[in-house]
N, C-alpha and C positions, 0 to 999 in steps of 0.2 A: 440303859443303852441308848434306846431311841430318845428318851427324854434329854440327855446330854447333847445329842447331835441337834435335836430341835432347838434347844437353848442357844447352842453355838451358831447355828444357821440363822436363828431369829435375830441374834445380835448383829450379824453381818449384813442381813437383808433388810433389817428394820421391820420384821414381821413378828407379830405377838404370836408366841407358841406356849405350850403346856409341856408337862413332862410325860404325856402318854404317847404310845406308838401311833394312836390315831391322829394326833396332831402332825405327825411327820408326813401323813398322806395329803395334807393340806398346804404343801409348799407351793411356790410360784412356778408355773411353767409357761413361759413366753407370755406373761401378762395375765394368765389365768390360774385358778386353783386347782390342784389335783382333786378328783372326786375320791371318795372314800374306797371305791372299788379299784382304784389305780394300783394299789399294792395287794389286792386279793382279799380284803376285808378288814374289819376293825378287830383289834386284839381283845377288846373288852366284850365285844358283841359276836357270838358265834354265827357262823355262815348257816342260813336257813335254806335248805334244799332237800330234795328227796332223799330218804335214807338208803343210799346205795353204798356198795363197797368203795367205789371209786371216789365218791364225795367224802366218805369218812377219811380215805387216805389223804385227800386234799387238806381236809380239816387239820390233820395231823402234821403234814409236811410243811404247809406254809407258816404256820407258827414257829415250827422248828427251825426253818430257814431264817426267819426274823430274829430268833433268839441266838442262833449260831453265827450269824454275820457280825463281825466286828464293827465297831463305829467307823473306823477307817474305810472299810470296804463299802458300807452304805453310803458314806459321804462321797466317795469316789464314784459310785454308781450314779448318784443324783447329779453330781457335777457333770459327769459324762453326758447325761441325758440333756442337761441344760445347754452344754456346748454344742451338741448335736442340733438341737432346735434352733439355737442362734445361728449356726452355720447355714441351716436350710433357709432361715428367714432372710439372712443377708444375701444368699445366693439369688433368691426369688426377687429381692429388691433390685439387685444389679442387672438382672434380666430385664426387669420392668423398665429401668432407666435406659438400657441399651435399646430396648424396643422403641422407646420414645424418641431416641436420637436417630433412629435408622433414617437414612436419607438426608440428614443434616450434616453439611460440610464440617470439617474439623475446625478448631479455633486457632487463633493467631500462634504463630511460631516465633519464639524469641531465639534468635541465633546469636550466640556469644562468641566473640573472637577471642584469640589468644595472641600472645606476642610474636610479631612477624620474624623476630630475630631467631626463633626457635625452628623455623621452616617446617612446622607441623601443621597438618590441616586443622582448621578451626573446628571445634566440636560443636554440636548442635543440641540445644537443650530447650526446655520450655517451662514456664512458671504455671503451676496448676492449681486449681481450687477443687478439692474432692478427689474422686478416683480417676484413673486413666480411662479414656474412652477409646473404644475400638474404632478403626477406620470406617468411614461411611461407605455405602454402597457405590456413591459416585467415585470416591477414591479408589475402590477396588476395581471399578471399570478403567480408570486411568492407570491403575498399577503404579502409584506413587512410590518411589524408591528412596526418598529422603528418610533420614534417621530420626526425625524429630517426633516425640510423643504429641498427642493431642490433648489440650487442656480444656477446661470449662470456664475460660475467662469470660466469654460472651458468646452470644449467638447472633447470626444475621436473620433479619425478619423478611418474610416474603421473598427470600431468594435474591434480593437486591442490595448490594453494598452502597451505602450512603454515608456522609460524613457523620450522621447521627448515630447510626447503628454499626459503624465499622468496628471490627474486632480489636483493631489497634489504636482506637480513639483516645484511650486513657494512657497509652504508653508514654513514658518519659525517660529520657536518658539518665542513667545513674550519675552520681557525682564523679568527677574526675579522681582517678587513683592518686593517693597521697604518697606512693613510694617515689623514690628519688631517681628511678630509671628514666633516662631521657630517650628521645626519639619516637617516631610514629608508632601507633598501635591501634588495633581495631576496637570497636565498640559494639554494644548490642544493637540489632535491628529487629524490629517487629515485622515478620512476613506473614501474610495469610497462606494457608495451604494451597497446593497447586491447583486443586479443583476450583477453589474460589478465585484464585488469580486467572485461570482460563476464563471463568464466567465474566470476570471484570473487564475483559477486552471491549473497547468501544466498537459498536456495530459499524459506525460510520467513521471516516477520517475527521480529524480535528479541522477546525476552520483556519485557513491561512490568511492573516490579516494583510489587506490591501492586494498583495501579490497573489495572483491566481494562475498565471501561466508564465513558465520560465523556460527559456530556450538558451541554446549554447552556441558559441561562436565556432565555426569550422573554417579552417584556412590551410590549404596544402603547403604553402610556402610563406610562413610568418616572417616578418622583417622586424628586426630589433630597432626600436627608435628610441634615441636618448642614451644616456649613460647608466641608467639603472638596470638592475639585473633582470632576470627571467630566463626562459628556455624556449626551445622550439615546442616542447610538448605543452607549455602553458600559453604559448602564443604571443609573448612579449606584449601584453596590454600597456598602452601608454598611461601616463599620469592622468591625462584628461579622461580617457576611458575608465581609469580606476575611480576617479571621483564620480563620474555618471553612474557607476554601478552601485553607488550608495543612495541614489535618488529612487526610492521604492515607487513602483508603479504597478498597475494591474498586470500589465504584461511587459516582460523585460527579456533581453538577450545579453548574456554576459560571457566572458571568458571562464572556462571551468576545466581546464586541461583537455587532453584527447582532441586537440584542435585539428589534427590531421587524420586521414583515414576515413572510410566510410561509416564507421561506428566505433565506440570505444572498445578497444582490444582488438581491432583488426587494422594492421598497417598504421597504427597510431603511436607506436611505441608503447610499452607495456603490453605487448601482444599476448593473446591467449588463444589456445587452439579452438577450432570450430566446434568440436564436441563440448568442450567446456563452455563456450559462449552460449551454446543452446541450452545447457543446464542452468547457467547463471540468468538467463532470461525467463525462466519458469516463475510463476507467481508463487509467492510465500507470504504469509502473515508476519513471520519473524525469521530472521537469520542472526547467526552469530559468526563473526568474522575476525581473522587475526592475520599476521604476516611475519615471516622470517625472511630477511634478505642478508646477503653476505655471510650466511651460516653464523649469524650473530647470537641466536638463542636456542634453547633446547625446547622441543615441543612439550607442552604440558597438557595432560589429559584432564578434562573436566570431571568433577565428582558430584554426586547428590543430584544428578539429572534424572527427572522422572521418565517413565516409559513413554508417556504421552508426548513430552518434549523430544525425545529421541526419534519418535516416528513423524513429528511434524516440524521440527526446527532443524534445518541443516546447519552443519558447522564447516566453515570454509577457512582453509589455511593457504594463503598466497606465499609462494617461495619463488626464488630466482634459480638460475641453473647451477650456481654454485652450491646452494643449499640442497637442491634436488640431488646432485651428484653425491653429496655427503650422506644424505639419507639412503640413497641405494647402496653405497659402499658399506653402510653399516647394517645392511639387510633389514632395515625397518620399514622399507617402502617397497611394496610389489606391484604387480601389473594393475591392480584395482585402483591405485593412487589413493589408498586410504591408510592412515595410521590411527588406529583406535576410532574414535568418533569423528576425527577430522577427515574431510575431503581435501586432498592436496590439489591445488590449482598452480600449474607451472606457468610462469611469466617469462617471456623472452624479450630481448631488445628494451632492457630497462633504460629509461631516459636519463638517468643521472649516475655519475660515478660514485657519489655518496650513497651508502646503502640506507642510511637513516632517512635521507630525503626521498629515496624510492618508497619507503614505508609509508610516507605521508599520503601517497596516492590512494591505496585502499582505505586508509584511515579516514580521510576527508572527502573522498569522492566515491563512497560506496553506492550513492544513489545513481551514479553513471554506469557503474558495472553492473548493478542489480536494478534494472529499470522498473521491475514489477513486484516490489515488496513494500510493506507497510512499516515495519519497524526493524531496526537493526541494533545489535550490541557489538560494539568493537572493544577488543581487549588486546593489549600489546602481547607480542610473543612470549615474553618472559612470565606472563601471568597465568595462573591456574584458576578456572572458574569453579566455585564450590557451592553455588546456589542455583536453582532452577532458573531458566531465562524468564518463564512467565511470573515468577515471584519478584525478580528484579524489575521487570517493566511495571508491574502493578505498584510496587513500592515507590519508584522514582518518576514514573511518568503518569500513569492513570490516576493514581491516588492524589497526585499534586496538580492535576489538570495541566500538565506541561507537555511540551513537544520535544524539548531538548534538555538533557541532563548531563552534568559533568561534575567530578568533584573538585573542590577547591584545594589548593596546596596546604599541607598541614602546618606549615610554618611561615611562609612568606605570602603577603597579600598585595604587594606593591611591585610594579613592573621595573622600576630601577633597582630595587633590591635583587629582584630575580636576575637582571642583567649582570649585576656584580657577582652574584653566585655562579653564574654561567661562565663568566671569565675566570674566576678563581678555580673553577673546576676543570678548565680547559675544554668545554663543551664545543666552542667554536672559537675562531680567531677573533681576537678582542677588538680589532678595527672594525670588522663587519657588525659585531654587536653594538659598538658605539655608534656607528652610522645609523642603524636602525632605530635606536633608542632616541638619538638626536633628531631623526626625521619625525617621529611620533611626538616628540616634545614640541617641535615647530608647529605641528598640527593641533596642539592643545592638550596633550597628555600631561596630567598632573599626578603627584604621588597620591596613593590611596589614602582616604580619610574617611571619618564617619559621615561626612557630608555627602558621600556617595550612597548611603543607605537608601533603599533596602538592598542595593548591591553590596554583597558581603566580602567580594575579593575581586582583584583584577588579575590573579594568577591562578590558572587551573592546574590540577594534576592530570594531564591529558592522556594518561594511559588507558582510560576507559571513557567511551562515549556512547551514550544511550539516546536514541533518536528516532523520532516518527518522520517518515519521508513525506513531507508536504513542501510546497514552494517556497515557504519562508525559511525552513530549516536547510533546504537544499541550497538556497541562495546564501545562507550564512556559511556554510562549509565550502561553497565555491570560493567566496571572497576571502575566506580564512586561508584556503589553499593558495590563492593568488598572492597573498602576502608571504607565505612560505616559499613560494617559487621566486619571487622578487628579491626578498632579503634572506635572512638566515633560515635554517631549518628548524630553529628552536621555536616551535609553535606556541609556547607559553607566552613568548614576548608579543606576539601579534594578536593574541585572543582578545584582549579587552578593547583594542582599538576597533576591530570589526564589530564586536557586540555593541558598543556604545554608539557607533555610527548607525546601526540598524535600529537599536531601541530608540533613537532619537527621532526616528521617522514613523515607526508603526508601534502599536501596542502589543508587544511580545516580550517575553522573558525567558530566561534560561534558569533552570533549576541547578544552582550550584550547592550540592549537598556536602556534608562533612567527608573529609578525607578519610576519617576513622570508619565511617559507614562504607566507604569503597573497600577498605581493607577487610571488611567483614565478608564479602562475597568473592573476592579474588585473593589469592596468596601470591606473593611477589618472590620470584626466584632470581638468582644471579644470572647476569649475562654469561654466554658460553665462554668468552675470553677469560673472564675472571675465573670460571670453573676450571678451565684447562690450566690456568697458572697457579691455581691453589696447590699448595704442597699436600701431599697425601697425609692422612692423619697418622700420627706416630703409632707405631706398634707397641703395644703394651706387653712387656715381657713379665712372665711371673716373678714376682719379687722373691728373692732368697731369704729364708729366715736369718735373722742376725745371728752371728756366731756366739756360741755360749761362752761366758767370761771363763778365763782359765783360773782355776782354783789352785793356788800354790799350796803344796803340803807344808805343814807346820814343822819347822826344824826339830829334830829329836833333841830332848832335854839332855843336857850333859850333867855328868855327876859333878857336883861342886868340889868334891874332894880331889886333890891332885894326885896323879899317879906318879910312881917313881920311875927310875930309869928302866928297871927290869920288868915293870909291870905291863902285861899284854892288854890290848884293848878287847872289849867284849865281842866285837865283830871280826876278831882275827880268826884265820882258818884253823889255827892251832887251838885245840880245846884242852882245858885243865884236865889233869889226870885225876879221876875220881877214885878215891880209896874207899874201900868197905867200911861202912859205918859212919861216914861223913853225912852231913846235912843235905848234900846234893844227891844222895842215892835215892833213887826212884824205887 
């Protein structure tokens, strides 16, 4: 019996065995050989011990057990022992690796998006090499709430992220999908874990090229000069002042909205309560801001925000009185002026009748509303943020050494094409769009071509703006707002003109990243008017089973013999008279 098991096991493990039970005691256990005493002694050699009753019993019992146990039981016993030892060895190895990684931040997170048409939050996944690693001690202190597992792609050395040791250094976009589905879609983005992103924040502000001191025009009664557009809120800057604002100097004073009143938000149009103004003046490293005017969108709650970000990054939602009244009527806004993570800021005396144009004020002039912040992330009211703000800033600003980031349009790169698309879509009246484009064309605007490289596009997708608040970026958004105030509210038409004029004067660039990367960290919903006008989904009634086919009874076979006149039918009520002795007698 033992010899057969030893031969079988030797063939499977590559171990030379013999046909004795003693050879069974020399099988491999975790890389070592069993000693002969492992199974209680050699069958050929008796146990030498003092002659006592107990030892004699052992001498009789152990060989008896070896003889009585079947081959299957012995094999199962040895396999169980080997499996137990392998489990203990693997557990010890995992503990050793975990101890070695203790205090080491997690590795890069590859966040994969899904189709925007499905309106489902994008899933979070990661590519791993080896086993999954438990969160580090720093992550536990930050209580990171994202759902991404941590992989062993790479490690950072000495606690400092550099281009040479960055975890996402080798990340490349996968090839474009080959399916025939058209339209925009998200693509994977490599983010570092939140604790690494927090540690990556620059300790000092970025250098502002040339411009170091930026001031703003204040005037109680602005006068409109010329036939060009503008507003009291913007101050009606003349074309001469407009051209002078592109002459970048160390110290400048420009129009930048809020020209009236003692300070932005106080008697200036776009008025904010004193309590809210006090809160908005508090210093912060990072804020996230959005706005809904004219009750145009539905508030979207961010997801996958770490506890550290919730405690240190305020989220502000600007609303007008119409939107605030709707929120109160729907019982989603209470006295705390909070809806989920959003702090609601009520704005009175909005300067424009067009709600979309009012939305450009916080979008482009956040540095005037928040005078003491370093970084801001603007998202339109229809968007839902699904990635932590620190990870977004690390990916699109700090990693790129940029101070301003915006995604480019997924399809159009040329301002002239964008203008035609706006006219076709009824975004603004055609005459105003044509006037603005012709004005830029006379200033030298040309269609986009490869000659403009490394500039990759003239048309942004302006629903997300990531910005460091330094003088040069503040000047850019001021002059961009002035174009929106003077011409149409379609900020995509004026973006490239302001950008190119500033870049021709100073060494500064804008990180225009892929639109599919933007769709990775924000999910786009429908505007409220579209949601209200959508028909309700059809009610699915339980389908009835199809009726069973009717089976027609086969006609009764008739007797081919003809009946006479007096012959009765078999189905007649009258029965034949049965006589005794006839064949019909039962």
